[in-house]
C-alpha positions in Angstrom: 14.2 25.5 7.2 13.4 24.4 3.6 16.0 27.0 2.3 18.6 24.9 3.9 17.7 21.6 2.1 19.3 20.9 -1.3 18.3 17.6 -2.7 21.3 15.9 -4.7 19.1 14.1 -7.3 20.7 15.7 -10.4 24.1 14.5 -9.2 23.1 10.9 -8.6 22.8 8.0 -11.0 19.6 8.6 -12.7 16.4 6.7 -12.2 16.4 5.7 -15.9 19.9 4.2 -15.5 19.0 2.1 -12.4 15.7 0.8 -14.2 18.0 -0.2 -17.0 20.4 -2.0 -14.7 17.4 -3.9 -13.1 15.6 -4.4 -16.4 12.4 -3.2 -14.8 10.3 -0.1 -14.4 10.1 1.3 -10.8 6.4 1.7 -9.8 4.2 1.6 -6.7 1.1 -0.6 -6.4 -0.7 0.8 -3.3 -3.2 -1.8 -1.9 -5.7 -0.5 0.7 -8.8 -1.9 2.4 -10.1 -2.9 5.8 -8.0 -4.9 8.3 -8.6 -8.4 7.3 -9.9 -7.6 3.6 -6.9 -9.6 2.2 -4.4 -6.9 1.4 -1.3 -8.6 2.9 -2.4 -11.9 1.3 -2.9 -10.5 -2.1 0.4 -8.5 -1.9 2.6 -11.4 -0.7 1.1 -13.6 -3.5 2.1 -10.9 -6.0 5.6 -10.3 -4.5 6.4 -14.1 -4.7 5.3 -14.2 -8.3 7.3 -11.2 -9.4 10.2 -12.4 -7.6 10.1 -15.7 -9.3 10.2 -13.9 -12.5 13.4 -12.1 -11.4 11.9 -8.9 -10.6 13.2 -6.7 -7.7 10.1 -6.2 -5.4 9.8 -4.4 -2.0 7.0 -4.8 0.2 5.9 -2.1 2.6 3.4 -3.6 4.9 1.6 -1.6 7.6 2.3 -3.7 10.6 5.9 -4.0 9.6 6.2 -0.4 9.2 4.6 0.3 12.6 7.2 -1.9 14.2 9.9 0.2 12.9 9.8 3.4 10.8 6.5 4.3 12.0 6.7 3.1 15.6 5.2 5.3 18.1 2.4 6.4 15.8 -1.1 5.8 16.9 -4.4 5.5 15.2 -5.9 8.9 15.4 -6.5 10.6 12.0 -3.4 12.8 12.6 -1.1 9.8 13.3 -2.6 7.7 10.4 -2.0 10.7 8.0 1.8 10.9 9.3 1.9 7.0 8.9 0.7 7.3 5.3 2.9 10.2 4.4 6.1 8.5 5.6 5.2 5.2 3.7 4.4 7.3 0.5 7.9 9.1 0.7 9.6 5.9 1.2 7.7 4.2 -1.7 8.5 7.0 -4.0 12.2 7.0 -3.1 12.3 3.0 -3.7 10.4 3.3 -7.0 12.6 6.1 -8.1 15.5 3.7 -7.7 14.0 1.1 -9.8 12.1 -1.1 -7.3 8.6 -2.5 -7.8 7.0 -1.4 -4.6 3.8 -3.2 -3.2 2.3 -1.3 -0.4 -0.3 -2.9 1.8 -1.9 -0.2 4.2 -5.5 0.4 5.3 -5.4 3.9 3.9 -8.9 4.6 5.1 -9.8 8.0 3.9 -9.9 9.9 0.6 -7.9 12.8 2.1 -5.1 10.2 2.8 -5.2 8.7 -0.7 -5.2 12.1 -2.3 -2.0 12.9 -0.1 -0.4 9.8 -1.6 -1.2 10.8 -5.1 0.3 14.2 -4.4 3.6 12.5 -3.2 4.1 9.8 -5.7 4.3 10.6 -9.5 1.3 9.6 -11.4 3.2 7.7 -14.1 4.7 5.5 -11.2 1.6 4.9 -9.2 -1.6 2.8 -9.2 -4.2 2.4 -6.3 -5.6 -1.0 -5.7 -8.7 -1.3 -3.5 -9.0 -4.7 -1.7 -12.8 -4.9 -1.1 -14.4 -6.8 1.6 -17.1 -5.7 4.0 -16.8 -5.0 7.7 -19.1 -8.0 8.4 -16.9 -10.4 6.5 -13.6 -8.9 7.9 -15.1 -9.5 11.3 -15.8 -13.1 10.4 -12.3 -13.6 9.1 -10.7 -11.7 12.0 -7.3 -13.1 11.0 -5.3 -11.2 13.6 -8.0 -11.1 16.4 -8.3 -7.3 16.1 -12.2 -7.4 15.7 -12.7 -9.3 18.8 -10.6 -6.9 20.7 -12.6 -4.0 19.1 -15.8 -5.6 20.2 -14.5 -5.9 23.7 -13.5 -2.4 23.8 -9.9 -3.0 23.9 -9.0 -1.1 20.8 -9.6 2.7 20.3 -10.1 4.4 16.8 -10.7 1.1 14.9 -11.2 1.5 11.3 -14.7 0.8 10.2 -16.1 1.7 13.7 -14.9 4.6 15.5 -12.6 5.6 12.7 -14.1 6.1 9.3 -13.4 4.0 6.1 -14.5 5.7 3.0 -15.2 3.5 0.0 -13.1 4.7 -2.9 -14.6 6.3 -6.0 -11.5 6.4 -8.2 -9.5 3.2 -7.5 -7.5 2.0 -10.5 -8.5 -1.6 -9.7 -10.8 -3.1 -7.4 -10.3 -6.7 -6.2 -13.5 -8.1 -4.1 -12.0 -10.8 -1.9 -15.5 -12.0 -1.0 -16.2 -13.2 -4.5 -12.6 -13.9 -5.7 -10.4 -16.7 -4.4 -6.7 -15.9 -3.7 -5.7 -17.4 -7.1 -8.4 -15.3 -8.9 -7.2 -12.2 -7.0 -3.6 -12.8 -7.9 -4.4 -13.1 -11.7 -6.4 -9.9 -11.5 -3.6 -8.0 -9.8 -0.9 -9.6 -12.0 -2.9 -8.6 -15.2 -3.0 -5.1 -13.9 0.6 -4.8 -13.2 1.4 -6.2 -16.8 -0.7 -3.4 -18.1 1.2 -0.7 -16.2 4.7 -1.9 -17.4 3.9 -2.3 -21.3 
């Protein structure tokens, strides 16, 4: 099958030309952590700040993706891997076209993170661990998922039946138990600036 696929990148407008048009460098900031850790909150704050600066930003949020592109995928390890693979391929495509892509996806195991690193070119990619303990996320329970998990209504819940592995090599860690949203935004924004210098 792969013998019948012929990518057309060399005949299209170059990535460099598109980035020059947009006045920015395409890249992917991949934020991951437990449900309720603050991924979407930090991601949304960064998106608004960059947008206000005139940057073209695309948000890829886990729940949004699962309601469309990744609809039909469950939460087994196999389905999670496919969810992450599709998202990584989309993020690569968007960043190649000059977008600043902010991904907010649990990405619970190192094998999944390694898969992402194998898809997105290193010079366009940065991993950001949004850190908060299972107990803290249970107390926050912003979507009511932890209560449903405790009642046995959710299978393969991350941090319980499904493993969440603490990262050993994140490019940035933001501990939302000790930092406010303003401090978290400042930290991720400084990291972004260091990537585009």
